[in-house]
C-alpha positions as CSV (number, residue, x, y, z in Angstrom):
1,M,-77.5,12.0,-30.2
2,T,-79.3,13.7,-27.3
3,R,-77.5,14.5,-24.0
4,L,-79.5,11.8,-22.2
5,S,-78.7,9.2,-24.8
6,K,-75.0,10.0,-24.5
7,F,-75.2,9.8,-20.7
8,L,-76.9,6.4,-20.8
9,R,-74.5,5.0,-23.4
10,R,-71.5,6.3,-21.4
11,G,-72.9,4.9,-18.2
12,F,-73.7,1.5,-19.7
13,G,-70.3,1.3,-21.3
14,I,-68.5,2.3,-18.1
15,A,-70.5,-0.2,-16.1
16,I,-69.6,-3.0,-18.6
17,I,-65.9,-2.2,-18.4
18,L,-65.9,-1.9,-14.6
19,I,-67.5,-5.4,-14.4
20,V,-65.0,-6.9,-16.9
21,G,-62.2,-5.1,-15.2
22,A,-63.3,-6.4,-11.7
23,A,-63.6,-9.9,-13.1
24,G,-60.0,-9.8,-14.3
25,A,-58.6,-8.1,-11.3
26,F,-60.3,-10.4,-8.8
27,A,-60.1,-13.5,-10.9
28,P,-58.0,-15.4,-8.2
29,W,-60.8,-14.8,-5.7
30,L,-63.8,-15.1,-8.0
31,G,-62.6,-18.2,-9.8
32,T,-63.6,-21.5,-8.5
33,V,-60.4,-23.4,-9.5
34,D,-57.0,-22.9,-11.1
35,P,-57.8,-22.0,-14.8
36,N,-54.9,-24.1,-16.1
37,A,-55.6,-27.2,-13.9
38,S,-56.6,-30.2,-16.0
39,S,-58.9,-32.9,-14.6
40,S,-60.5,-36.1,-15.6
41,D,-63.9,-34.3,-15.6
42,I,-63.7,-33.6,-19.4
43,L,-66.4,-31.6,-21.2
44,A,-68.7,-31.6,-18.2
45,A,-71.9,-29.6,-18.1
46,S,-72.6,-26.8,-15.7
47,S,-72.5,-27.9,-12.1
48,A,-71.8,-26.6,-8.6
49,A,-68.2,-27.5,-9.0
50,H,-67.9,-26.0,-12.5
51,W,-70.4,-23.2,-13.1
52,L,-69.9,-23.2,-16.8
53,G,-68.7,-26.7,-17.2
54,T,-65.2,-27.8,-18.4
55,D,-63.3,-27.9,-21.6
56,E,-61.7,-30.8,-23.5
57,L,-58.9,-30.9,-21.0
58,G,-61.1,-30.8,-18.0
59,R,-60.2,-27.1,-17.2
60,D,-62.9,-24.9,-15.6
61,I,-64.5,-22.6,-18.3
62,Y,-65.7,-20.0,-15.8
63,S,-62.2,-19.5,-14.3
64,R,-60.6,-19.3,-17.7
65,V,-63.1,-16.7,-18.9
66,L,-62.3,-14.6,-15.8
67,Y,-58.6,-14.8,-16.4
68,G,-59.1,-14.1,-20.1
69,A,-60.4,-10.6,-19.1
70,R,-56.9,-9.8,-17.9
71,I,-55.4,-10.6,-21.3
72,S,-58.0,-8.6,-23.2
73,L,-57.8,-5.6,-20.9
74,I,-54.0,-5.5,-21.3
75,I,-53.7,-6.1,-25.0
76,G,-56.6,-3.8,-26.0
77,P,-55.5,-0.5,-24.3
78,A,-51.8,-1.2,-24.9
79,A,-52.4,-1.7,-28.6
80,A,-54.5,1.5,-28.7
81,L,-51.7,3.4,-27.0
82,V,-49.2,2.2,-29.7
83,A,-51.7,3.4,-32.4
84,L,-52.0,6.7,-30.6
85,A,-48.3,7.1,-30.2
86,I,-47.8,6.6,-34.0
87,G,-50.9,8.1,-35.5
88,A,-51.4,11.2,-33.4
89,P,-48.0,12.9,-34.3
90,I,-48.4,12.0,-37.9
91,G,-52.0,13.4,-38.0
92,L,-50.8,16.6,-36.2
93,V,-48.0,17.2,-38.7
94,A,-50.2,16.3,-41.7
95,G,-53.0,18.6,-40.7
96,Y,-50.8,21.5,-39.9
97,S,-48.3,21.3,-42.7
98,R,-50.5,21.1,-45.8
99,G,-48.7,21.1,-49.1
100,K,-46.4,18.3,-50.2
101,I,-45.8,17.0,-46.6
102,D,-49.5,16.7,-46.0
103,M,-50.0,15.0,-49.4
104,L,-47.3,12.5,-48.8
105,L,-48.5,11.7,-45.3
106,V,-52.1,11.4,-46.5
107,Q,-51.1,9.0,-49.2
108,G,-49.3,6.9,-46.7
109,I,-52.3,6.8,-44.4
110,D,-54.6,5.9,-47.3
111,V,-52.3,3.1,-48.4
112,F,-52.5,1.5,-44.9
113,I,-56.2,2.1,-44.5
114,A,-56.8,0.4,-47.9
115,M,-55.2,-2.8,-46.6
116,P,-57.4,-5.2,-44.7
117,G,-56.3,-4.8,-41.1
118,L,-57.1,-8.4,-40.0
119,I,-55.2,-9.8,-43.0
120,I,-52.1,-7.6,-42.3
121,A,-52.2,-8.5,-38.6
122,L,-52.5,-12.2,-39.5
123,M,-49.5,-12.1,-41.8
124,I,-47.3,-10.2,-39.4
125,T,-48.3,-12.4,-36.4
126,V,-47.4,-15.5,-38.4
127,M,-43.9,-14.0,-39.1
128,V,-43.1,-12.7,-35.6
129,G,-45.1,-15.1,-33.4
130,A,-48.1,-14.7,-31.1
131,T,-46.8,-13.3,-27.9
132,A,-48.6,-10.7,-25.9
133,Q,-45.9,-8.1,-26.7
134,N,-46.0,-8.9,-30.4
135,L,-49.8,-8.8,-30.5
136,V,-49.8,-5.3,-28.9
137,L,-47.2,-4.0,-31.5
138,V,-48.9,-5.7,-34.4
139,L,-52.4,-4.4,-33.5
140,G,-51.1,-0.9,-32.8
141,F,-49.3,-0.9,-36.2
142,V,-52.5,-1.9,-38.0
143,M,-54.7,0.7,-36.2
144,W,-52.5,3.8,-36.3
145,P,-53.9,5.1,-39.6
146,E,-57.3,5.5,-38.2
147,M,-56.0,7.7,-35.4
148,A,-53.8,9.7,-37.8
149,R,-56.8,10.4,-40.1
150,I,-59.0,11.6,-37.2
151,V,-56.3,13.8,-35.8
152,R,-55.5,15.3,-39.2
153,S,-59.1,16.2,-39.8
154,L,-59.3,17.9,-36.4
155,V,-56.2,19.9,-36.9
156,L,-57.3,21.1,-40.3
157,G,-60.4,22.5,-38.6
158,L,-58.3,24.4,-36.0
159,R,-55.3,25.5,-38.0
160,D,-56.6,28.9,-39.0
161,V,-59.0,29.7,-36.1
162,F,-58.5,33.0,-34.3
163,F,-56.7,31.8,-31.2
164,V,-54.2,29.8,-33.3
165,E,-53.6,32.8,-35.6
166,A,-53.0,35.0,-32.5
167,A,-50.5,32.6,-31.1
168,R,-48.7,32.3,-34.4
169,S,-48.5,36.1,-34.7
170,M,-46.9,36.2,-31.2
171,G,-44.1,34.1,-32.5
172,C,-45.1,30.6,-31.2
173,S,-43.2,27.8,-32.8
174,V,-45.0,25.0,-34.7
175,F,-44.4,22.7,-31.8
176,Q,-45.9,25.1,-29.3
177,L,-48.9,25.7,-31.6
178,L,-49.5,22.0,-31.9
179,T,-49.0,20.9,-28.3
180,I,-50.2,24.0,-26.4
181,H,-53.0,25.5,-28.5
182,I,-54.3,22.7,-30.8
183,L,-53.8,19.4,-29.1
184,P,-55.7,20.3,-25.9
185,N,-58.7,21.3,-28.0
186,I,-59.0,18.0,-29.7
187,M,-58.3,15.7,-26.7
188,R,-61.9,14.8,-26.2
189,T,-62.3,13.5,-29.7
190,I,-58.9,11.7,-29.5
191,A,-60.1,10.1,-26.2
192,A,-63.3,8.9,-28.0
193,Q,-61.3,7.4,-30.9
194,F,-58.9,5.8,-28.4
195,A,-61.8,4.0,-26.7
196,I,-63.1,2.8,-30.1
197,L,-59.6,1.6,-31.0
198,V,-59.4,-0.4,-27.8
199,S,-62.6,-2.2,-28.8
200,S,-61.2,-2.8,-32.2
201,A,-58.0,-4.2,-30.8
202,I,-59.8,-6.6,-28.4
203,F,-62.0,-7.8,-31.3
204,T,-59.1,-8.3,-33.7
205,A,-57.0,-10.1,-31.0
206,A,-59.9,-12.4,-30.4
207,S,-60.2,-12.9,-34.2
208,L,-56.5,-13.9,-34.4
209,G,-57.1,-16.3,-31.5
210,F,-60.0,-17.8,-33.4
211,L,-57.8,-18.3,-36.4
212,G,-55.2,-20.1,-34.3
213,L,-52.9,-17.2,-33.7
214,G,-53.8,-16.3,-30.2
215,L,-51.6,-16.5,-27.2
216,P,-50.0,-19.9,-26.8
217,P,-51.4,-22.4,-24.3
218,P,-52.1,-22.5,-21.5
219,A,-53.1,-18.8,-21.7
220,A,-56.8,-18.2,-21.3
221,D,-57.3,-16.4,-24.6
222,W,-60.9,-15.7,-25.4
223,G,-60.6,-16.1,-29.1
224,T,-58.8,-19.4,-28.8
225,M,-61.4,-20.6,-26.4
226,V,-64.2,-19.8,-28.9
227,Q,-62.4,-21.6,-31.7
228,T,-61.7,-24.7,-29.5
229,G,-65.3,-24.8,-28.4
230,F,-66.6,-25.1,-31.9
231,D,-65.6,-28.8,-32.0
232,Y,-67.7,-29.5,-28.9
233,L,-70.8,-27.3,-29.3
234,S,-73.1,-30.3,-29.1
235,L,-71.5,-31.4,-25.8
236,N,-71.1,-28.1,-24.1
237,P,-72.1,-24.9,-26.0
238,L,-70.8,-22.7,-23.2
239,L,-67.2,-23.7,-24.2
240,S,-67.6,-21.2,-27.1
241,L,-70.6,-19.1,-25.9
242,A,-69.0,-17.9,-22.6
243,P,-65.8,-16.4,-24.0
244,G,-67.7,-15.2,-27.1
245,T,-70.1,-13.3,-24.9
246,A,-67.3,-11.9,-22.9
247,V,-65.6,-10.6,-26.1
248,A,-68.9,-9.1,-27.3
249,F,-69.7,-7.3,-24.1
250,T,-66.2,-5.9,-23.6
251,V,-66.1,-4.6,-27.2
252,L,-69.5,-3.1,-26.7
253,G,-68.5,-1.4,-23.5
254,F,-65.5,0.4,-25.0
255,Y,-67.5,1.2,-28.2
256,L,-70.3,2.8,-26.2
257,I,-67.8,4.9,-24.2
258,G,-66.2,6.1,-27.5
259,Q,-69.5,6.9,-29.1
260,A,-70.7,8.9,-26.1
261,V,-67.6,11.1,-25.8
262,D,-67.4,14.2,-28.0
């Protein structure tokens, strides 16, 4: 990937996230009506009063899409932070330790990676309930092995380089080696993986909503909106297309940022 290509990808990704973030932050001012307010104007087409029409309860689709940005931009980064908090330390220890400790940790990582993430998230969400806090914890738990594997591979490449050997010979502890000498040199790649995990968390959360395990009503959950709109595509396709497009663009934005950082 050329430098210009990276710059364009990063710029486009940042622009998308800024737009989505602004939509969520200024939803009370950008929205036309209360997103949870029902009306007798059910499944209406686009109009001056309802720019994207209304849903099966007469709620304004445009306003609900705006407020849905808040949910996705909270759950996605928060879940990625949980994955980072779990996966990064495990990856650091595995990459530096080698031997039996590394083997045991790698086997644990591989076991989790071999499991279908969406299925595991679906099963856990059914058991604990679909609240915002639970979704963050469930998605973080599902995604941490990806972060751990990336961090481990990075640490393996730096464990025996000259500056780490020099610090080790000067009596630095393992904790100091990992946090002072190794971790700062892999932060850019970790940041890239973090952005990709955010996109994955947003997509998985929308998938859970589509499967009926999104945030409970009346929350403006994009995945739930897509699923609900499927029953009314012939009457108002925007009921599904609008939140579906919002999910796609938000995921694309974080993915482009992650791909352009190295």
